[in-house]
MARRO-973997 format. One record per residue (C-alpha): residue in three letters; x, y, z; residue number from 0. Coordinates in steps of 0.1 Angstrom, whole numbers, plus 2048, in hexadecimal, padded with zeros to 3 digits. Example, Ala and Ser with C-alpha at 12.3 -4.5 7.8 and 13.67 -1.06 7.14 Angstrom:
<drenlos>
res=ala&xx=87B&yy=7D3&zz=84E&n=0;
res=ser&xx=889&yy=7F5&zz=847&n=1;
</drenlos>
This chain:
<drenlos>
res=met&xx=42E&yy=6C7&zz=C78&n=0;
res=thr&xx=412&yy=6DD&zz=C7A&n=1;
res=asn&xx=405&yy=6EA&zz=C51&n=2;
res=lys&xx=403&yy=70D&zz=C5E&n=3;
res=ile&xx=423&yy=725&zz=C5B&n=4;
res=met&xx=421&yy=74B&zz=C69&n=5;
res=val&xx=43A&yy=763&zz=C5D&n=6;
res=pro&xx=437&yy=782&zz=C74&n=7;
res=glu&xx=443&yy=79E&zz=C67&n=8;
res=leu&xx=43B&yy=7AD&zz=C44&n=9;
res=thr&xx=45E&yy=7B4&zz=C3E&n=10;
res=glu&xx=46F&yy=790&zz=C42&n=11;
res=ser&xx=477&yy=787&zz=C2B&n=12;
res=ile&xx=46E&yy=761&zz=C1B&n=13;
res=ala&xx=47E&yy=747&zz=C04&n=14;
res=phe&xx=471&yy=725&zz=BF5&n=15;
res=val&xx=48B&yy=704&zz=BE7&n=16;
res=ser&xx=480&yy=6EA&zz=BD8&n=17;
res=asp&xx=48B&yy=6C9&zz=BC9&n=18;
res=ile&xx=4A8&yy=6C3&zz=BDD&n=19;
res=his&xx=4A9&yy=6A5&zz=BD5&n=20;
res=gly&xx=4C9&yy=69F&zz=BF3&n=21;
res=val&xx=4E3&yy=6B0&zz=BE7&n=22;
res=tyr&xx=4EC&yy=6C7&zz=C03&n=23;
res=glu&xx=502&yy=6DC&zz=BF2&n=24;
res=asn&xx=4E9&yy=6ED&zz=BDF&n=25;
res=leu&xx=4D2&yy=6F8&zz=C02&n=26;
res=ile&xx=4F9&yy=6FF&zz=C13&n=27;
res=ala&xx=4FB&yy=715&zz=BF3&n=28;
res=ala&xx=4DD&yy=727&zz=BF0&n=29;
res=thr&xx=4DA&yy=72F&zz=C13&n=30;
res=glu&xx=4FF&yy=73C&zz=C18&n=31;
res=leu&xx=4F1&yy=754&zz=BF5&n=32;
res=arg&xx=4D5&yy=766&zz=C07&n=33;
res=pro&xx=4E7&yy=763&zz=C28&n=34;
res=asp&xx=4C5&yy=77D&zz=C2A&n=35;
res=ile&xx=4A1&yy=76C&zz=C27&n=36;
res=arg&xx=494&yy=767&zz=C4A&n=37;
res=his&xx=47B&yy=748&zz=C43&n=38;
res=trp&xx=487&yy=730&zz=C29&n=39;
res=phe&xx=46C&yy=716&zz=C20&n=40;
res=cys&xx=471&yy=6F0&zz=C0B&n=41;
res=ala&xx=456&yy=6E6&zz=BEE&n=42;
res=gly&xx=461&yy=6C4&zz=BF4&n=43;
res=asp&xx=474&yy=6A4&zz=BEA&n=44;
res=val&xx=48D&yy=6AB&zz=C0C&n=45;
res=val&xx=49F&yy=68D&zz=BFC&n=46;
res=asp&xx=4A2&yy=679&zz=BDE&n=47;
res=met&xx=497&yy=655&zz=BDD&n=48;
res=phe&xx=4AF&yy=645&zz=BC7&n=49;
res=met&xx=4CE&yy=64B&zz=BDC&n=50;
res=gln&xx=4DB&yy=63E&zz=BF7&n=51;
res=pro&xx=4D0&yy=648&zz=C20&n=52;
res=his&xx=4F7&yy=659&zz=C27&n=53;
res=tyr&xx=4EC&yy=66E&zz=C08&n=54;
res=asn&xx=4D4&yy=67A&zz=C15&n=55;
res=leu&xx=4DA&yy=680&zz=C3A&n=56;
res=pro&xx=4EE&yy=69F&zz=C34&n=57;
res=thr&xx=4D1&yy=6B3&zz=C26&n=58;
res=val&xx=4BC&yy=6A9&zz=C40&n=59;
res=arg&xx=4CF&yy=6AF&zz=C5C&n=60;
res=leu&xx=4CD&yy=6D1&zz=C48&n=61;
res=met&xx=4AF&yy=6D2&zz=C48&n=62;
res=ile&xx=4A6&yy=6CD&zz=C6E&n=63;
res=lys&xx=4C2&yy=6E3&zz=C78&n=64;
res=leu&xx=4B4&yy=706&zz=C62&n=65;
res=arg&xx=490&yy=6FC&zz=C6C&n=66;
res=ile&xx=488&yy=6FD&zz=C43&n=67;
res=pro&xx=461&yy=6EF&zz=C45&n=68;
res=ser&xx=45D&yy=6DF&zz=C29&n=69;
res=val&xx=442&yy=6CA&zz=C1A&n=70;
res=arg&xx=444&yy=6A3&zz=C0F&n=71;
res=gly&xx=448&yy=6A4&zz=BEB&n=72;
res=asn&xx=448&yy=67E&zz=BD7&n=73;
res=his&xx=46D&yy=677&zz=BDD&n=74;
res=asp&xx=464&yy=67E&zz=BFD&n=75;
res=tyr&xx=447&yy=665&zz=C05&n=76;
res=his&xx=45A&yy=64A&zz=BED&n=77;
res=val&xx=475&yy=64D&zz=C08&n=78;
res=thr&xx=456&yy=64C&zz=C2A&n=79;
res=lys&xx=447&yy=62C&zz=C14&n=80;
res=asn&xx=466&yy=619&zz=C0B&n=81;
res=phe&xx=487&yy=61E&zz=C1C&n=82;
res=leu&xx=47D&yy=633&zz=C3D&n=83;
res=asn&xx=48D&yy=61A&zz=C55&n=84;
res=ile&xx=4B0&yy=61B&zz=C40&n=85;
res=phe&xx=4AF&yy=63D&zz=C4D&n=86;
res=glu&xx=4BB&yy=64A&zz=C6F&n=87;
res=asp&xx=49E&yy=652&zz=C89&n=88;
res=glu&xx=4A4&yy=67C&zz=C8B&n=89;
res=ser&xx=4A6&yy=676&zz=C65&n=90;
res=gln&xx=487&yy=661&zz=C66&n=91;
res=gly&xx=470&yy=679&zz=C7F&n=92;
res=tyr&xx=47A&yy=696&zz=C65&n=93;
res=leu&xx=46B&yy=67D&zz=C47&n=94;
res=lys&xx=44A&yy=675&zz=C59&n=95;
res=gln&xx=440&yy=68F&zz=C65&n=96;
res=leu&xx=444&yy=6AA&zz=C45&n=97;
res=pro&xx=420&yy=6B5&zz=C3A&n=98;
res=leu&xx=40C&yy=6AD&zz=C18&n=99;
res=tyr&xx=408&yy=6D3&zz=C17&n=100;
res=leu&xx=411&yy=6F4&zz=C28&n=101;
res=asp&xx=3FE&yy=713&zz=C33&n=102;
res=ile&xx=418&yy=733&zz=C38&n=103;
res=leu&xx=401&yy=74E&zz=C3E&n=104;
res=phe&xx=40D&yy=76E&zz=C39&n=105;
res=ala&xx=400&yy=78D&zz=C33&n=106;
res=glu&xx=408&yy=7A5&zz=C14&n=107;
res=leu&xx=42B&yy=79B&zz=C10&n=108;
res=lys&xx=43B&yy=795&zz=BF0&n=109;
res=ile&xx=44A&yy=775&zz=BEB&n=110;
res=arg&xx=464&yy=774&zz=BD3&n=111;
res=ile&xx=472&yy=74B&zz=BC7&n=112;
res=tyr&xx=494&yy=73F&zz=BCA&n=113;
</drenlos>
């Protein structure tokens, strides 16, 4: 994954989520609550290192489906270092490619964190 993402139009809305910790229902609720958001980003911890892989899988799949870029949080890092082999290939690929930082490039765009 590239560490730079362009938001092409100044009028497009963006939002950030973080610390999802594998709670699929919360990610669904956030995206359904704000259907007007054009670009979603995640500030890390997509998965929870203390939960079984099957608990995290729906969340990882939804992040992939919705194309939500994320940085690697401490839980994501721990899972990739210690438990990655118990995830399916698609989820392994997603977790391994999470960058440590992400530059979102835009001009004069107001950011609100939801």
